[in-house]
C-alpha positions in Angstrom: 111.2 121.7 134.9 114.9 121.9 134.4 115.6 120.9 130.6 119.2 119.6 131.3 120.6 116.8 129.0 123.7 115.5 129.8 126.5 115.2 126.8 126.2 111.2 126.7 122.4 111.5 126.5 122.8 113.7 123.3 125.3 111.5 121.4 123.0 108.9 121.7 120.0 110.8 120.5 122.3 112.6 118.0 122.9 108.8 116.6 119.0 108.4 116.4 118.8 111.1 114.3 121.0 109.5 111.6 119.1 106.6 112.1 116.3 108.4 111.8 116.6 110.2 108.3 117.3 106.8 106.8 114.0 105.3 108.6 112.0 108.5 107.4 112.6 107.9 103.6 112.1 103.8 103.8 108.8 104.2 105.5 107.5 106.4 102.3 109.4 104.6 100.1 109.9 100.8 100.4 106.0 99.8 99.9 105.7 102.1 96.8 109.0 100.8 95.8 108.1 97.3 96.0 104.8 98.1 94.1 106.4 99.8 91.4 108.8 96.6 90.6 106.1 94.3 90.4 105.3 93.1 94.0 101.5 92.6 94.7 99.8 93.8 97.7 100.1 90.5 99.3 103.9 90.1 98.3 104.4 93.5 100.0 102.5 92.3 103.3 104.5 89.4 103.4 107.9 91.1 102.9 106.4 93.8 105.7 105.2 90.7 107.8 108.5 88.9 107.6 110.8 92.4 108.9 108.6 93.0 111.6 108.5 89.3 112.6 112.2 88.5 112.7 112.4 91.2 114.8 109.9 90.8 117.8 111.1 86.7 117.7 114.6 88.0 118.7 113.4 90.6 120.7 113.0 88.4 124.2 116.7 87.1 123.8 118.5 90.4 123.1 116.9 92.5 125.9 118.0 89.4 128.5 121.3 89.2 126.9 121.8 93.3 126.6 120.8 93.5 130.6 123.2 90.5 131.3 126.3 92.0 128.8 125.5 95.9 128.8 123.8 97.9 126.4 126.2 99.7 124.2 127.6 96.9 122.1 124.1 95.7 120.8 123.3 99.2 119.9 126.6 99.2 117.5 125.8 95.9 116.6 122.4 97.0 115.1 124.3 99.7 113.2 126.6 97.6 111.2 123.8 94.4 110.6 121.8 98.0 109.2 124.3 98.8 106.7 124.3 95.2 105.1 120.7 95.3 104.7 120.9 98.4 103.2 123.9 97.1 100.8 121.6 93.9 99.8 118.9 96.7 99.2 121.3 98.5 96.5 121.8 95.4 94.7 119.3 93.3 94.8 115.6 93.1 94.0 114.4 89.5 93.8 111.8 88.4 96.6 114.3 86.3 98.6 116.9 88.8 98.5 114.6 91.4 100.0 113.6 89.1 102.7 116.7 89.1 103.7 117.3 92.4 103.5 114.3 93.1 105.7 115.3 90.2 108.1 118.4 91.9 108.6 116.5 95.5 109.4 114.5 93.3 111.9 117.6 91.7 113.4 119.1 95.1 114.0 115.4 96.5 115.3 115.8 93.9 118.3 119.3 94.9 119.0 118.7 98.6 119.4 114.6 99.1 120.3 115.4 97.7 124.1 118.8 98.5 124.4 118.5 102.4 123.4 115.5 103.2 125.7 117.9 101.3 128.8 120.8 103.2 127.9 119.2 106.7 127.4 117.7 105.9 130.6 120.4 105.3 132.4 122.0 109.0 130.9 118.8 110.6 131.8 118.3 111.9 135.2 114.5 110.9 137.1 113.7 114.5 137.3 114.5 115.3 133.8 113.7 112.4 132.3 110.5 113.0 130.7 111.8 116.0 128.6 115.3 113.7 127.5 112.8 111.0 126.2 110.5 114.2 124.4 113.7 115.8 123.5 115.1 112.3 121.4 111.8 111.6 120.6 111.6 115.2 118.7 114.8 115.0 117.8 113.9 111.6 116.1 111.1 113.1 114.7 112.8 115.8 112.8 115.2 113.0 111.2 112.1 111.0 110.3 110.7 114.4 108.5 113.7 115.4 106.9 114.1 111.7 105.5 110.3 111.4 104.4 111.6 114.9 102.6 114.1 112.8 100.6 111.4 109.9 100.0 110.1 112.3 97.5 113.5 112.4 95.4 113.3 109.3 93.3 110.8 110.3 90.5 113.2 113.5 90.5 116.3 111.2 90.0 115.1 109.3 87.5 114.0 112.3 85.5 116.8 114.8 86.0 119.4 112.2 86.2 118.3 109.9 83.4 118.1 106.9 86.0 116.4 104.2 85.9 113.5 103.9 88.1 115.2 100.7 90.2 118.4 103.0 90.1 116.6 106.3 91.8 115.5 104.7 94.2 118.9 102.8 94.6 120.4 106.0 95.4 118.6 106.1 98.7 119.8 102.6 99.9 123.1 104.1 98.9 122.8 107.2 101.6 121.2 104.6 104.2 124.3 102.2 103.9 126.2 105.2 104.4 124.2 106.6 107.5 124.3 103.8 109.1 128.2 103.8 109.1 128.2 107.3 110.6 125.9 106.4 112.9 128.3 104.7 115.0 130.8 107.6 115.9 128.7 109.1 118.6 127.8 105.9 120.1 131.5 104.7 120.0 132.1 107.7 122.2 129.6 106.8 124.8 131.2 105.0 128.2 128.4 103.0 129.5 128.0 103.0 133.4 125.8 99.8 133.4 128.0 96.6 133.0 125.3 93.9 133.6 124.5 91.4 135.8 125.9 88.3 137.3 122.6 86.1 137.7 121.3 83.7 134.6 120.1 84.9 131.3 116.3 85.6 131.6 113.6 85.3 129.2 111.4 87.4 132.0 112.2 89.7 134.5 111.3 89.0 138.3 111.1 92.4 139.9 108.6 94.1 137.2 106.6 91.1 136.1 103.5 92.6 136.9 103.9 95.7 135.1 105.1 94.2 132.1 102.2 91.6 132.2 99.9 94.5 132.1 101.4 96.4 129.7 100.6 92.9 127.4 97.6 95.3 126.3 99.6 97.4 123.9 99.7 94.5 121.7 96.6 95.4 120.3 97.9 99.1 119.1 100.8 96.7 117.4 98.3 94.8 115.3 96.4 97.7 114.4 99.3 99.7 113.6 101.1 96.6 111.6 97.5 96.3 110.0 97.2 100.2 108.7 100.4 102.1 110.0 102.9 100.6 107.5 100.4 100.3 104.7 99.4 104.2 104.5 101.6 105.3 101.3 100.5 102.3 99.7 97.0 103.6 100.4 96.9 107.0 99.5 98.9 105.8 96.1 96.2 103.5 95.7 93.2 105.0 96.3 94.2 108.6 95.4 96.9 107.7 92.6 99.4 109.9 95.1 103.0 109.3 94.2 106.2 109.6 96.6 106.7 112.9 95.4 103.2 114.1 97.4 103.5 111.7 100.1 107.1 112.5 101.2 106.3 115.8 101.8 102.9 115.1 103.7 104.5 112.6 105.6 107.4 114.7 106.4 105.1 117.7 107.0 103.5 115.2 109.6 106.4 113.7 111.1 107.8 117.2 112.0 104.2 118.5 113.9 104.5 115.5 115.9 107.8 116.1 116.6 107.3 119.7 118.3 104.0 118.5 120.1 106.4 115.7 121.3 107.7 118.8 123.4 104.8 119.9 124.6 103.6 117.0 125.9 105.9 116.7 129.3 104.1 119.9 130.2 101.2 118.3 129.4 101.7 115.6 131.7 102.9 117.8 134.3 99.6 119.7 134.2 97.2 116.6 133.8 99.5 113.6 134.7 100.7 111.2 132.5 98.0 108.7 132.1 95.2 111.1 130.8 97.9 112.7 128.2 98.5 109.6 127.0 94.6 108.1 126.8 93.3 111.4 126.2 95.1 112.7 122.7 95.3 108.6 121.4 91.6 108.3 122.3 90.6 111.6 120.2 93.1 110.2 116.9 91.2 107.3 116.6 87.4 109.1 116.2 90.0 111.0 113.4 90.7 107.5 112.0 87.6 106.9 111.5 86.6 109.3 109.2 89.5 109.3 107.1 88.6 106.9 104.5 85.5 108.9 103.7 87.3 111.5 102.8 87.2 112.5 98.3 90.2 113.4 97.8 93.8 113.3 98.8 94.5 116.5 100.8 91.1 116.2 103.1 92.7 112.4 104.0 96.2 114.3 104.0 94.9 116.8 106.5 93.2 114.3 109.2 96.1 112.0 108.5 98.4 114.3 110.0 95.7 115.2 112.6 95.9 111.1 113.5 99.5 110.9 113.4 99.7 114.1 115.6 97.4 113.0 118.3 98.2 109.6 118.5 102.4 109.7 118.7 103.1 112.9 120.7 102.4 111.4 123.8 105.0 108.5 122.8 108.0 109.9 125.1 105.7 110.2 127.9 104.5 106.5 127.7 108.3 105.7 127.8 109.7 108.0 130.0 106.2 106.5 132.4 107.0 102.4 131.7 110.8 102.8 132.5 110.8 104.9 135.4 108.7 101.9 136.9 111.1 99.0 136.0 114.2 98.2 137.7 117.8 99.4 136.3 119.1 95.5 136.0 115.4 94.5 133.5 115.4 97.7 132.0 116.6 96.2 128.5 114.4 92.7 128.7 111.4 94.6 130.5 111.6 97.3 127.4 112.3 93.9 125.2 108.8 92.6 126.6 107.4 95.2 126.2 108.3 95.7 122.3 107.4 92.4 121.5 104.1 92.9 122.9 103.9 95.6 120.4 106.0 94.0 117.6 104.4 90.3 117.6 100.9 91.7 116.3 102.3 94.1 114.6 104.8 92.1 112.7 101.0 90.2 111.0 99.6 93.5 110.6 100.7 93.8 106.8 99.6 90.3 105.8 96.3 91.2 107.3 96.4 94.3 105.3 97.8 93.0 102.2 94.9 90.4 101.6 92.3 93.3 102.5 93.6 95.1 99.7 94.2 92.1 97.5 90.5 91.5 98.1 89.3 94.7 96.9 88.8 96.0 100.6 90.8 99.1 100.7 89.4 101.3 103.0 88.4 97.9 106.2 92.1 98.5 107.6 90.7 101.7 108.9 87.8 100.0 110.8 90.2 97.7 112.4 92.7 99.4 113.4 90.4 101.6 114.9 88.5 99.1 117.1 91.7 97.9 118.3 93.2 101.2 119.4 89.9 101.9 121.1 90.3 98.8 123.4 93.8 99.2 123.8 93.4 102.7 125.1 90.8 101.5 127.4 92.3 98.9 128.7 95.7 101.2 129.7 93.6 103.6 131.4 92.0 101.0 133.7 95.2 98.9 133.9 97.6 101.8 134.7 95.2 104.8 136.4 96.9 104.3 139.5 99.9 103.1 138.9 102.3 105.2 140.7 100.3 104.8 143.3 99.5 101.1 143.5 102.2 99.7 141.1 104.9 98.0 143.2 108.2 96.7 141.3 108.6 93.3 143.2 
């Protein structure tokens, strides 16, 4: 297997590295930060729901526009919108200002998510695409891991620099603002070959319609992840009283190991096939997920969290590569948007559900809810795609 990656694919991946840093510490700190400045679990759920819902709502029209006019400019717009969001988070703590900031982050996600995958597919050869996507996932994972370590800083900044609690988090938002602007530089150097198409703007692909509809099964993964994954930091914080100075390193190590594991999956896919690689790793993660809430100590739950996250996410680049390989070039951004929509719209309601569970005192209920949805999704994916390369025709 060739490991060659084009220069422009590397530029795209390097840009994602910078964004991954900000996503890392935002993932660790943001729910805990909201709790510490006075928001209830239910309000936190509403804020996180709003963030994902806005992105899901705009994903289809933006994906269609990206297919028609090209992908690069939409990625640039995403970086600019993100920078504005971090300015708002730096200055304001009010509910409506935070909703505006997370809405802008949702818009940025809608602009970059599908466009990034489509542009990366353009910049990779079919023979090396699995590795390119795995390498992209690896770099993003390493960046997120480093960002999660940064997420441990606020308590230390507050103590040693004599900053207030709120200002210690603002330092990270300033870093995120700068990172969003710096991440533009590699994107500006990329020359996009794809120039769009002359057809009408569509909200559903014609050629890959059957493939895309089958992928609606991923909606159960999205809802389950929304219910649980976004509130993992809050769950550890409330159940074991662990602050971000402990959670940051834990999540950082998890992300780092997952990034390393993502480099192994192309070899696994070559040996056992893409579908089996995806299904076996995800199914194993569900079993571990069910055991997590029964752990009496945070370090035992932490070990299971690491194993669960590694198994659930290590096959993501193989899944993305597999799906993009089934989609024609002129429909990749739109198809990717719809697939992300299937995932993101249910995901957007997840924090609302988990926030309500926690508010009512059912701290562990999100685990069982999510495990059930994951189980149905993994089984559905296997049934619908086990013979995809032989039987699915992109017509």
